[in-house]
C-alpha positions, -999 to +999 in steps of 0.1 A: +638+030-206+610+036-181+580+013-176+558+041-189+578+045-221+578+007-226+540+007-222+535+035-248+559+018-272+539-014-268+507+005-276+523+018-308+535-017-317+500-031-312+485-003-333+509+018-354+483+046-356+489+051-318+527+053-320+544+082-303+579+095-307+604+121-295+593+147-270+556+135-270+567+100-261+589+113-233+563+136-219+535+111-220+557+083-205+562+105-174+524+106-170+521+068-175+549+063-150+529+082-124+498+061-130+518+029-128+533+042-095+498+049-083+488+013-087+474+010-122+482-023-138+499-019-172+474-041-190+445-019-177+463+012-190+469-004-223+432-013-226+422+022-218+447+039-242+440+015-270+403+022-272+393+026-308+400+060-325+371+078-340+366+076-378+377+111-383+407+123-362+411+160-360+439+160-334+473+144-332+476+110-317+497+126-289+468+149-281+444+119-281+466+100-257+471+130-235+434+136-233+428+099-224+455+100-197+441+132-182+408+114-175+424+085-157+424+090-119+458+088-102+448+056-084+425+029-097+392+022-079+391-012-063+361-022-085+370-005-117+361-022-149+388-011-174+365-016-204+343+013-190+372+036-180+375+070-196 
């Protein structure tokens, strides 16, 4: 199991509404692995990905996580406040 997959499984453990499985888990874990390799701390990524969901979700959780991941730069800024990240 990769670090990215472990992070996403932890996200789903903390909030079952955010749980991913199968191909979506595999695909998104590859993205998370790249961010971790780029220097992002796992806890910062967990904070960003676990931001509250809107009241009415019109997309799959996989799509929500994918959109959140796509807004994260490949390398963290030195002065990034994770609570204000995308």
